[in-house]
C-alpha positions, 0 to 999 in steps of 0.5 A, a space after each residue: 635493532 638487528 637485521 634478523 629481527 627488522 626482516 621479521 617485523 617486516 615479514 609479519 606486517 606484510 602477511 597481516 596486510 595481505 591477510 586484512 586484505 583478503 578478509 575485506 575482499 571476503 567481508 564484501 561479498 553479499 548473498 540475497 536469496 529469494 523474495 528479497 532480490 526482488 527489492 534490490 535494484 538488480 532484482 528490479 532490473 531482472 524482471 523489468 528485463 525480462 518482462 520487456 523481452 516477453 513483450 518483444 520490446 528487446 530496444 527497451 530491453 537493451 537500455 537496461 544494460 551497459 554502455 558497452 552492452 548497447 553499443 554492441 547490440 547496436 553494432 550487430 547487422 539488423 538481421 541477427 538483431 532481428 533472429 536474437 529478439 525473436 529468440 529473446 522473446 520466445 524464451 523470455 517470461 512474463 514479469 510475474 513468472 520470472 518473479 516467482 522463479 527468483 522467490 523460489 531459488 534466486 540467488 544474488 551475489 553482490 561483490 563490490 560493483 559486480 553482482 550476479 543473479 542465478 535462478 534455477 528454472 524448472 519447466 514441465 510438460 506432457 512430455 515431462 520435465 526439465 531443469 535449467 539455470 538462468 545466469 545474468 550478470 550486472 554492474 552496480 553504479 550507485 543505486 542503479 544496476 545495469 545488465 553486464 552480461 
């Protein structure tokens, strides 16, 4: 076999396996929309976390996160945790409200062990209306899902 032919064969093999790897990575991405998100472990954790935050149970809510997140929370000065807890409670919605938003405009993207939930939120009052986007990242660990950021 000539050097030229061997080089061509090797190059073809490298390109084939590179392309195969990219196809597998692309195939590993899964998107879940609307109400179906609520059946996924990450959707259940998202709703539970929001409900706990709304109820002011921030310590319980942080237990739904990764160990790193829990450690960061515990490492914060008490004054900072108190301020953050107040802000989280004020901004949080009830489980029913958040579930309705997920059903209406939620998108959960899963890539391997990582997941991202994006929910478009609309707020209307006497002063007008506004829109925002909530984005939460998760780590899948077997059948469970933990908040990562």
